[in-house]
C-alpha positions as CSV (number, residue, x, y, z in Angstrom):
1,M,24.7,29.1,-24.8
2,M,25.8,32.2,-22.6
3,S,25.4,35.8,-23.5
4,I,28.2,38.0,-23.1
5,R,28.5,39.5,-19.7
6,F,31.2,41.8,-19.7
7,A,32.4,44.5,-22.4
8,K,35.6,46.3,-21.6
9,L,35.9,49.7,-23.1
10,A,38.8,50.9,-24.0
11,A,39.4,53.9,-26.7
12,L,41.6,56.5,-26.9
13,G,40.6,59.7,-25.2
14,M,37.9,58.2,-22.8
15,V,37.5,58.9,-19.4
16,L,38.6,55.7,-17.7
17,I,36.1,54.3,-14.9
18,P,37.6,54.7,-11.8
19,L,39.4,51.7,-10.4
20,F,37.4,51.3,-7.0
21,S,34.1,50.8,-9.0
22,A,32.5,47.5,-9.0
23,T,31.9,45.6,-11.5
24,P,28.6,44.2,-12.2
25,A,28.1,40.3,-12.4
26,F,25.0,38.5,-13.9
27,A,24.1,34.8,-13.4
28,A,24.6,32.9,-16.2
29,T,22.5,29.8,-17.5
30,F,23.9,27.0,-19.0
31,T,22.4,23.6,-20.4
32,V,24.0,20.4,-20.9
33,T,23.4,19.0,-24.4
34,K,25.4,15.5,-24.2
35,I,26.6,13.0,-21.5
36,A,30.0,12.1,-22.9
37,D,32.6,13.7,-20.5
38,T,34.8,16.3,-22.8
39,N,36.7,19.5,-22.1
40,D,37.3,22.1,-24.6
41,G,36.9,24.9,-22.4
42,V,33.7,26.0,-24.2
43,C,30.1,25.6,-23.5
44,G,28.0,26.2,-26.1
45,A,25.8,24.2,-28.6
46,D,27.7,20.9,-27.7
47,C,28.3,21.2,-23.7
48,S,29.3,18.6,-21.3
49,L,28.7,18.8,-17.7
50,R,32.2,19.4,-16.7
51,E,32.5,22.3,-19.8
52,A,29.5,23.6,-18.1
53,I,31.0,23.7,-14.5
54,G,34.2,25.2,-16.0
55,A,32.2,27.8,-17.7
56,A,30.3,28.8,-14.8
57,N,34.0,28.5,-12.5
58,A,35.0,31.2,-14.8
59,L,32.4,33.4,-13.9
60,P,31.5,35.7,-10.9
61,G,27.8,35.5,-9.9
62,A,25.7,32.6,-9.0
63,D,24.9,30.5,-12.3
64,V,22.7,27.5,-13.0
65,I,23.2,24.5,-15.0
66,T,20.4,22.7,-16.3
67,L,21.3,19.0,-16.7
68,P,18.6,17.1,-18.1
69,A,17.9,13.4,-17.6
70,G,20.7,10.6,-18.5
71,T,23.9,9.3,-17.1
72,Y,26.8,11.5,-16.7
73,T,29.7,9.3,-16.4
74,L,33.4,10.4,-15.7
75,S,36.1,9.6,-18.3
76,I,38.7,11.7,-17.8
77,V,41.5,10.4,-15.4
78,G,42.7,12.6,-12.6
79,A,45.8,14.6,-12.3
80,G,45.3,15.4,-8.5
81,E,44.3,19.2,-9.5
82,D,41.7,20.8,-8.3
83,L,40.6,22.9,-11.5
84,N,38.0,20.8,-12.9
85,A,40.2,19.5,-16.0
86,T,40.1,15.8,-14.6
87,G,38.9,13.5,-12.6
88,D,36.6,14.7,-10.5
89,L,34.1,17.6,-10.9
90,D,35.7,21.1,-8.8
91,I,32.9,23.5,-8.2
92,T,34.9,26.9,-7.2
93,G,32.0,29.4,-7.6
94,D,28.5,29.7,-6.9
95,L,26.1,27.7,-8.7
96,T,22.9,25.5,-8.8
97,I,22.6,22.2,-10.3
98,N,18.9,21.3,-11.7
99,G,18.7,17.9,-12.5
100,A,15.6,16.0,-13.9
101,G,15.1,13.3,-11.0
102,D,16.2,10.0,-10.4
103,A,16.8,9.6,-14.3
104,T,19.4,12.2,-13.5
105,I,22.8,10.3,-12.3
106,I,26.3,11.9,-12.2
107,D,28.5,8.5,-11.7
108,G,32.2,9.3,-11.2
109,G,32.8,6.1,-13.0
110,A,35.1,4.6,-10.2
111,I,38.0,7.2,-11.6
112,D,37.8,9.4,-8.5
113,R,35.0,11.3,-6.0
114,V,32.2,12.6,-8.0
115,L,32.4,16.5,-6.9
116,T,34.5,18.7,-4.7
117,I,33.0,22.0,-3.4
118,V,35.7,24.6,-2.4
119,L,35.8,26.5,0.4
120,G,33.4,30.0,-0.2
121,A,31.2,28.5,-3.4
122,T,27.4,28.4,-2.1
123,V,26.1,25.3,-4.2
124,F,22.7,24.4,-4.8
125,I,22.0,20.9,-6.2
126,D,18.2,19.5,-6.9
127,S,16.8,16.2,-8.1
128,V,20.4,15.0,-9.1
129,T,22.0,11.1,-7.9
130,I,25.8,10.8,-7.4
131,Q,27.2,7.6,-7.5
132,N,30.1,5.3,-7.8
133,G,32.7,7.4,-6.8
134,N,35.8,6.3,-5.4
135,P,38.9,8.8,-5.2
136,G,41.3,5.7,-4.5
137,A,43.5,4.4,-1.4
138,G,43.5,6.3,1.6
139,A,40.9,8.8,0.5
140,G,37.7,9.7,1.8
141,A,34.9,11.7,0.8
142,G,33.7,9.2,-2.3
143,G,30.9,11.0,-3.5
144,I,31.2,14.3,-2.6
145,L,33.9,16.7,-0.5
146,N,32.4,19.9,0.8
147,A,34.7,22.9,2.3
148,G,32.1,25.7,1.1
149,T,27.9,25.5,1.4
150,L,26.2,22.6,-0.1
151,T,22.8,22.3,-0.5
152,L,21.4,18.8,-1.0
153,T,17.5,18.7,-2.2
154,N,15.5,15.6,-3.5
155,S,18.7,14.3,-4.2
156,T,20.8,10.7,-3.6
157,V,24.1,9.9,-2.8
158,T,24.9,6.3,-3.3
159,D,26.9,3.5,-3.9
160,N,29.9,5.4,-3.6
161,T,33.4,4.3,-1.6
162,G,35.9,5.9,0.3
163,E,38.6,5.4,3.4
164,N,39.3,7.2,6.3
165,F,36.4,10.1,6.2
166,G,33.1,10.2,4.5
167,G,31.9,6.7,2.3
168,G,29.3,8.8,0.7
169,I,29.9,12.6,1.6
170,S,33.0,14.3,3.7
171,N,32.0,17.9,4.9
172,S,33.9,20.0,6.8
173,G,31.9,23.5,5.8
174,T,27.7,23.5,6.1
175,L,26.0,20.9,4.2
176,S,22.1,20.7,4.3
177,L,20.2,17.8,3.0
178,T,16.2,18.2,2.6
179,D,14.1,15.3,1.1
180,T,17.6,13.2,0.6
181,T,18.7,9.9,0.6
182,V,22.6,8.9,1.2
183,S,22.8,5.3,1.3
184,D,24.7,2.0,0.7
185,N,28.0,4.0,0.7
186,I,31.3,2.2,2.1
187,L,33.8,3.3,4.0
188,G,36.7,0.8,4.2
189,G,40.8,1.1,4.8
190,T,42.3,0.4,8.1
191,N,42.1,3.5,10.0
192,L,39.6,2.4,12.8
193,S,39.2,5.7,13.9
194,G,37.7,7.4,11.0
195,G,34.1,6.8,10.3
196,G,31.1,8.4,8.7
197,G,30.0,5.0,6.0
198,G,27.1,7.6,4.8
199,I,28.5,11.5,6.1
200,F,31.5,12.1,8.2
201,S,31.0,16.1,9.1
202,S,33.3,18.2,11.3
203,G,31.5,21.3,9.9
204,T,27.4,21.9,10.2
205,L,25.0,19.4,9.1
206,T,21.0,19.8,8.6
207,L,19.2,16.8,7.8
208,T,15.5,17.5,7.3
209,R,13.2,14.8,5.7
210,S,16.2,12.4,5.2
211,T,17.2,9.1,5.2
212,V,20.7,7.9,5.5
213,S,20.4,3.8,5.0
214,G,22.3,0.9,4.4
215,N,25.8,2.6,5.0
216,S,29.0,0.7,6.4
217,T,32.1,1.6,7.4
218,I,35.1,-0.2,9.4
219,G,35.3,2.2,12.2
220,R,33.2,4.8,13.9
221,G,29.6,5.9,12.8
222,G,27.9,3.8,10.3
223,G,25.3,5.8,8.8
224,I,27.1,9.3,10.6
225,Y,30.5,10.7,12.0
226,G,30.1,13.5,13.6
227,A,33.5,14.6,14.6
228,D,33.4,18.2,17.3
229,P,30.1,18.9,14.6
230,T,26.5,20.4,15.0
231,I,24.4,18.2,13.6
232,T,20.5,18.8,13.7
233,I,18.0,16.4,12.4
234,T,14.3,16.5,12.0
235,N,12.1,14.0,10.7
236,G,15.2,11.9,9.7
237,T,15.5,8.2,9.4
238,I,18.3,6.4,10.0
239,S,18.2,2.5,9.7
240,G,20.3,-0.2,8.6
241,N,23.8,1.2,9.1
242,T,26.7,-0.7,9.8
243,A,30.0,0.3,12.2
244,L,32.6,-0.8,14.7
245,N,31.2,1.7,17.6
246,G,27.6,3.8,16.8
247,G,25.8,1.8,14.0
248,G,23.6,4.6,13.4
249,I,25.2,7.8,14.7
250,F,28.6,8.6,16.5
251,N,29.0,12.1,17.9
252,R,32.6,13.0,19.4
253,F,32.6,16.0,21.3
254,G,29.8,17.7,19.3
255,T,26.6,18.8,20.0
256,V,23.7,16.5,18.5
257,I,20.0,17.9,18.4
258,I,17.3,15.3,17.0
259,T,13.6,15.5,16.8
260,H,11.2,13.0,15.3
261,A,13.4,10.7,14.2
262,T,13.5,7.1,14.0
263,I,16.7,5.4,14.7
264,A,16.1,1.6,13.7
265,G,17.8,-1.7,12.5
266,N,21.6,-0.6,12.8
267,T,24.7,-2.5,13.8
268,A,27.6,-2.0,16.0
269,T,30.1,-4.8,16.3
270,D,31.3,-3.4,19.5
271,N,29.7,-0.7,21.1
272,G,26.2,1.5,20.4
273,G,24.1,-0.1,18.1
274,G,21.8,2.6,17.3
275,I,23.5,5.9,18.6
276,W,27.1,6.5,20.8
277,N,27.7,9.9,21.9
278,F,31.1,10.1,23.0
279,G,32.2,13.1,25.1
280,G,29.3,15.5,23.3
281,T,25.7,16.5,24.1
282,M,23.2,14.6,22.6
283,T,19.0,15.3,23.0
284,L,16.0,13.5,21.7
285,A,13.0,14.5,21.3
286,N,9.7,12.5,19.7
287,S,11.8,10.1,18.8
288,I,12.2,6.3,18.6
289,V,15.4,4.0,18.8
290,S,14.3,0.6,18.2
291,G,15.7,-2.7,17.1
292,N,19.6,-1.8,17.0
293,T,22.3,-4.5,17.7
294,A,25.6,-4.2,19.6
295,A,28.4,-6.4,20.8
296,T,27.7,-5.2,24.2
297,P,24.5,-4.6,26.2
298,S,24.3,-1.1,24.5
299,D,21.8,-2.2,21.5
300,D,20.2,1.2,21.0
301,C,22.4,3.7,23.1
302,A,25.7,4.1,24.5
303,G,26.9,7.4,26.4
304,S,24.9,10.0,27.9
305,I,21.7,10.8,26.5
306,T,19.3,13.6,27.3
307,S,16.0,13.5,26.7
308,L,13.7,15.9,25.6
309,G,10.7,13.8,26.2
310,H,8.3,11.7,24.7
311,N,10.9,9.6,23.3
312,L,11.0,5.2,23.1
313,A,13.4,3.0,22.8
314,S,13.1,-0.8,22.5
315,D,15.4,-1.2,25.7
316,A,16.8,0.1,28.5
317,S,20.2,1.0,27.6
318,C,19.0,4.7,26.3
319,A,17.7,5.4,29.9
320,F,15.4,7.9,29.0
321,A,14.0,9.8,31.6
322,G,12.0,12.7,30.2
323,V,7.9,13.5,30.4
324,G,6.4,10.7,28.3
325,D,9.3,8.3,27.6
326,L,8.9,4.7,26.8
327,N,11.4,2.3,27.5
328,S,11.9,-1.4,26.7
329,T,8.8,-0.8,24.3
330,D,8.3,-2.3,21.0
331,P,7.5,0.6,18.8
332,L,5.8,-1.8,16.0
333,L,7.7,-0.6,12.9
334,G,7.5,-1.5,9.4
335,P,10.1,-2.4,7.3
336,L,12.4,0.5,5.7
337,A,9.9,1.1,2.6
338,D,8.6,3.3,0.1
339,N,5.6,4.6,2.2
340,G,5.1,7.9,0.8
341,G,7.2,10.9,0.2
342,P,10.0,11.3,-1.2
343,T,12.6,9.2,0.8
344,M,11.9,5.7,2.5
345,T,10.4,5.5,5.9
346,H,9.6,2.9,9.1
347,A,6.0,3.2,9.1
348,L,4.2,2.8,12.4
349,L,1.6,-0.3,12.3
350,S,-1.4,-0.8,13.8
351,G,-1.3,-0.8,17.2
352,S,2.3,0.6,18.0
353,P,2.4,2.6,20.8
354,A,4.7,5.6,19.7
355,I,0.8,6.8,17.9
356,D,-1.0,9.6,19.5
357,A,1.9,9.9,22.6
358,V,3.0,13.1,21.9
359,P,1.0,15.7,23.3
360,L,-0.1,19.0,21.2
361,A,1.9,21.4,23.3
362,F,5.3,19.3,22.4
363,C,4.5,18.5,18.9
364,T,5.9,21.8,17.3
365,V,7.2,20.1,14.1
366,T,4.1,20.1,11.6
367,T,5.0,17.8,9.1
368,D,6.2,14.0,9.5
369,Q,9.3,13.0,7.0
370,R,6.9,12.4,3.8
371,G,5.2,15.8,4.5
372,V,1.5,14.6,6.0
373,P,0.8,17.0,8.3
374,R,0.9,16.9,11.4
375,P,-1.0,16.0,13.8
376,Q,-3.5,13.0,12.0
377,G,-5.3,11.9,15.6
378,P,-5.6,13.7,18.5
379,E,-1.8,13.9,19.3
380,C,1.5,13.7,17.5
381,D,2.8,10.4,16.8
382,I,6.4,9.4,17.7
383,G,9.5,9.5,15.3
384,A,9.5,10.2,11.3
385,F,6.3,8.8,10.7
386,E,2.7,10.2,11.8
387,V,0.1,7.4,10.8
388,E,-2.6,9.1,8.5
389,V,-6.1,9.1,9.4
390,C,-8.5,8.5,6.1
391,P,-11.2,10.4,5.8
392,L,-14.5,9.2,3.7
393,P,-13.4,10.6,0.1
394,P,-15.6,13.9,-0.8
395,L,-18.7,13.4,-3.9
396,T,-15.7,16.1,-5.9
397,G,-12.8,14.5,-7.6
398,S,-12.3,11.1,-8.9
399,I,-11.8,7.5,-7.4
400,T,-9.6,5.1,-8.1
401,I,-10.8,1.5,-8.5
402,R,-9.2,-1.7,-8.4
403,V,-10.9,-5.0,-9.8
404,C,-10.1,-8.1,-7.3
405,N,-11.5,-10.4,-9.1
406,S,-13.8,-12.4,-6.3
407,G,-17.4,-12.5,-5.2
408,T,-19.9,-14.6,-3.9
409,I,-23.1,-16.7,-5.9
410,G,-25.2,-19.0,-4.2
411,N,-27.1,-21.9,-5.9
412,T,-29.9,-23.3,-3.6
413,T,-32.3,-26.0,-4.8
414,T,-35.4,-27.5,-2.8
415,A,-37.3,-30.5,-4.1
416,L,-40.8,-31.5,-2.0
417,S,-43.0,-34.2,-2.4
418,S,-45.8,-34.2,-0.2
419,T,-48.8,-37.0,0.0
420,G,-52.5,-36.8,1.1
421,G,-54.2,-39.2,3.1
422,N,-54.5,-42.1,0.5
423,F,-57.2,-44.8,0.7
424,G,-57.7,-48.0,-1.5
425,G,-61.1,-49.9,-0.9
426,G,-62.8,-52.5,-2.1
427,S,-66.5,-52.1,-3.6
428,V,-69.5,-51.6,-1.2
429,G,-72.8,-52.5,-1.4
430,G,-75.9,-50.7,-0.7
431,R,-76.5,-47.3,-1.4
432,G,-73.6,-45.3,-3.0
433,G,-72.7,-41.6,-2.0
434,R,-71.4,-38.8,-3.8
435,G,-67.7,-38.6,-4.7
436,G,-65.6,-35.5,-2.8
437,S,-64.6,-32.6,-4.7
438,V,-60.6,-32.5,-5.0
439,N,-58.9,-29.2,-5.0
440,A,-55.2,-28.9,-6.4
441,T,-53.0,-25.7,-6.4
442,L,-49.4,-26.6,-6.7
443,G,-47.7,-29.8,-8.4
444,N,-50.1,-32.7,-10.2
445,E,-53.2,-33.9,-8.2
446,N,-55.1,-37.0,-8.7
447,N,-58.5,-38.0,-7.8
448,G,-60.5,-40.9,-8.6
449,G,-64.0,-41.0,-6.8
450,A,-67.3,-42.6,-7.3
451,S,-70.5,-41.0,-6.5
452,G,-73.4,-43.3,-4.8
453,G,-77.0,-43.5,-6.1
454,N,-80.1,-43.4,-4.4
455,G,-81.6,-46.6,-3.2
456,G,-80.9,-50.1,-3.7
457,S,-78.6,-53.1,-2.4
458,G,-74.8,-53.6,-2.7
459,G,-73.5,-56.6,-4.2
460,S,-70.6,-58.5,-3.7
461,A,-67.0,-56.5,-2.8
462,S,-64.3,-57.3,-5.0
463,A,-60.8,-56.3,-4.3
464,G,-59.5,-52.6,-3.2
465,G,-58.2,-50.0,-5.9
466,F,-54.6,-49.1,-6.1
467,V,-53.0,-45.8,-5.0
468,Q,-49.6,-44.6,-6.2
469,T,-47.9,-41.4,-4.7
470,G,-46.3,-38.7,-6.9
471,N,-42.5,-38.1,-7.0
472,A,-41.0,-35.0,-6.8
473,S,-37.7,-34.0,-8.4
474,A,-36.1,-30.7,-8.7
475,D,-32.5,-30.2,-10.6
476,A,-31.1,-26.6,-10.5
477,G,-29.8,-25.1,-13.7
478,T,-26.2,-24.3,-14.5
479,L,-25.0,-21.2,-13.2
480,N,-22.0,-19.3,-15.1
481,D,-19.9,-16.8,-13.4
482,V,-17.7,-14.9,-15.7
483,N,-15.6,-12.5,-14.6
484,S,-17.6,-11.7,-11.6
485,T,-15.8,-8.9,-9.8
486,D,-15.6,-7.2,-7.0
487,A,-14.1,-3.4,-7.3
488,E,-12.0,-2.1,-4.4
489,V,-12.2,1.9,-3.9
490,E,-9.4,2.7,-2.3
491,G,-8.6,5.9,0.0
492,C,-5.6,7.0,1.4
493,D,-4.0,3.1,2.1
494,C,-3.4,3.7,5.6
495,P,-2.1,1.0,8.0
496,G,-5.4,-1.0,9.8
497,D,-7.6,-0.5,6.5
498,I,-10.6,-2.6,7.1
499,N,-10.8,-4.9,3.6
500,G,-13.5,-6.8,2.5
501,L,-16.9,-4.6,3.1
502,T,-19.5,-5.4,0.7
503,I,-21.1,-2.6,-0.1
504,E,-23.9,-0.9,-3.0
505,A,-22.4,1.4,-4.7
506,N,-24.7,4.3,-3.0
507,I,-22.8,7.1,-1.2
508,D,-25.7,9.7,0.6
509,N,-24.3,12.6,2.4
510,N,-20.3,11.4,1.9
511,R,-21.6,8.4,3.6
512,V,-21.0,4.7,2.2
513,A,-24.0,2.5,3.5
514,P,-23.0,-1.1,3.9
515,T,-25.5,-3.8,2.3
516,Q,-25.5,-7.8,0.8
517,N,-25.8,-8.3,-2.7
518,H,-26.3,-12.0,-3.4
519,I,-27.2,-13.7,-6.8
520,N,-29.1,-17.1,-6.6
521,N,-30.1,-19.6,-8.7
522,F,-32.9,-20.8,-7.0
523,T,-35.3,-24.0,-7.8
524,D,-38.3,-25.2,-6.2
525,A,-39.8,-28.7,-7.4
526,R,-42.9,-30.1,-5.6
527,S,-45.6,-33.0,-6.0
528,R,-48.4,-32.8,-3.9
529,S,-51.6,-35.1,-3.9
530,G,-54.1,-34.6,-2.1
531,A,-56.6,-37.2,-0.5
532,N,-56.4,-39.9,-3.2
533,V,-59.3,-42.4,-3.3
534,A,-60.1,-45.4,-5.4
535,L,-63.0,-47.2,-4.6
536,G,-65.1,-50.2,-6.4
537,S,-68.5,-50.0,-8.1
538,D,-71.2,-49.6,-6.2
539,G,-74.5,-51.0,-6.6
540,G,-77.7,-49.0,-6.2
541,N,-79.4,-46.5,-7.4
542,A,-78.5,-43.4,-9.4
543,G,-74.6,-42.3,-8.4
544,D,-73.2,-38.9,-9.4
545,G,-70.1,-38.7,-10.7
546,G,-67.5,-36.5,-8.5
547,V,-66.9,-32.5,-9.3
548,V,-63.4,-32.1,-10.2
549,T,-61.5,-28.9,-9.7
550,S,-57.3,-28.8,-11.0
551,G,-54.9,-25.9,-10.0
552,A,-51.5,-26.2,-11.6
553,G,-50.4,-29.4,-13.3
554,N,-52.3,-32.1,-13.9
555,E,-55.0,-34.2,-12.8
556,N,-56.5,-37.6,-13.4
557,N,-60.2,-38.9,-12.0
558,G,-61.8,-41.3,-12.6
559,G,-65.6,-41.0,-11.4
560,A,-68.7,-42.8,-12.0
561,S,-72.2,-41.3,-14.0
562,A,-74.6,-40.9,-12.1
563,G,-78.2,-43.8,-12.3
564,T,-81.0,-44.2,-11.2
565,G,-82.6,-46.9,-9.5
566,G,-82.1,-51.0,-10.1
567,T,-80.0,-52.7,-8.0
568,G,-76.6,-53.1,-7.5
569,G,-74.4,-55.9,-8.9
570,S,-71.2,-57.3,-8.1
571,G,-68.4,-55.0,-7.3
572,D,-65.7,-54.7,-9.7
573,V,-62.5,-54.0,-8.8
574,G,-61.6,-50.2,-7.8
575,G,-59.9,-48.3,-10.5
576,T,-56.3,-47.4,-9.9
577,I,-55.0,-44.0,-9.7
578,V,-51.0,-42.8,-10.2
579,T,-50.1,-39.8,-9.4
580,G,-48.5,-37.4,-11.7
581,N,-44.4,-36.8,-11.5
582,S,-43.5,-33.1,-11.1
583,N,-40.2,-31.9,-12.3
584,S,-38.3,-28.9,-12.8
585,T,-35.0,-27.6,-13.6
586,S,-34.2,-23.8,-13.6
587,G,-32.3,-22.4,-16.7
588,A,-28.5,-21.1,-16.7
589,I,-27.9,-18.0,-15.0
590,N,-25.2,-16.3,-16.9
591,L,-23.6,-13.5,-14.6
592,L,-21.7,-11.7,-17.3
593,N,-19.3,-8.8,-15.8
594,N,-21.2,-8.4,-12.6
595,T,-19.7,-5.8,-10.1
596,F,-19.4,-5.8,-6.3
597,I,-18.3,-2.9,-5.0
598,R,-15.6,-2.8,-1.9
599,V,-14.6,0.3,-0.1
600,R,-11.4,0.4,2.3
601,L,-12.2,2.7,4.8
């Protein structure tokens, strides 16, 4: 709802204001309240976009329209007038339109072009998408027809259709695009001398941090056609456009200055896949022309191109001859993608010869197309994209953790069976001796020993005893790994990030120290027998029983008690000794939400 801005003072007897005195102009602000395309001539509490523009046109001063999120589709069929009553939206005075980003869409409904800015009007449009305009047979400027001064920021002009000149935009005035995309517009018809699938300009055109992509024409300049223009492109991407001549850019008798641009993947069905300079002046500095195609050998460039140095072309057609230029060189570009920033770009992949190829003395543009500061390395990168150098994150602030659900866990089992010297002997006549001492420290150890007596004579010997060594077995327990994860701390997501470094979550003086994290289920079962001896009974005097000392495990001892005097009788069969079996089974290990941390350096 606008306030009253003028008052007429007319009363009998009053002194009239001199006719030459200026009438003050006050800016009005209008807020659009509905998406329907209506026109009752009033922008009040119920105000359409058409009504808001009509009210602004009727008032002097630079007015402002606030356009909330929504799709505003034009539906009043055009009658060929330029008074904003029907068809396209006609802006005749100074105006600013502020949208709400991608969600604010002005749709032409294919009944006409979307916007017309007349000569003398100065217009700023921010955060708006302009789409689906079609002015009909023989008419160009599917999205915008500009004869005034138009500045587009943070906006998109897409999916519009025209004929002759300008599928997306036709400019005969002054046009500036910043952080803006012109994409997927089509210029049809039969005029092979027309062109500008994305933009046609016979005036002044400035592109800053903007992308022109996916546009097409049957004539010249799939992305941009300049006819006696002045065109300046800084931090711009011209990609994937198609034309008869000049797939990316066609310049006819104009002046074109290109700095830190990437012109890639464009197609000409005749000549000049990337750019064609036809009789004008075209200069390039710190720019990439790569991967373009044409029916002639001029895939990247056609016509005379002036190099100001540090340009890179993927073939020899540009014939760059300035300082630091690289011809027939692959820049190692990524696909057109969202690499951050308001517009799509081609990233430089790891190992690209364009990285750090522009000395600081020649690097006068302080950011790349995304707004990333230049330089990131010791020198600047060629093209619209500057590869970021990622510092370690500071201790302050937050870190984003991404769970990757991975980890490494070991399960190790060791089983050992060891047998000492085993001896089975018959009974011995004569003097008996003392049984040996046995010590066991691990597993089960068995000793059968008899001690001899003093004096006497042995009897007949009988069969020796039987010795059986022990068996050892070991079974690792069950290891249950539930949601064992590693956490990946993401930095600035630079090309060439190192993945998979497992570290402890220790940060010391802004440094992260790599370490190895292992979880093992380890089982060790051992059965070891010492010197196992089975002897028969001894004749003779006085036999002393052996001394047995036992460590861990179970120990069996067969020992004769001491006796005195007498003569030994016949020996009996030696005792049987069987070593014990050692079994060890580890318990279950349950890993619940175990976390490893991986930092992307």
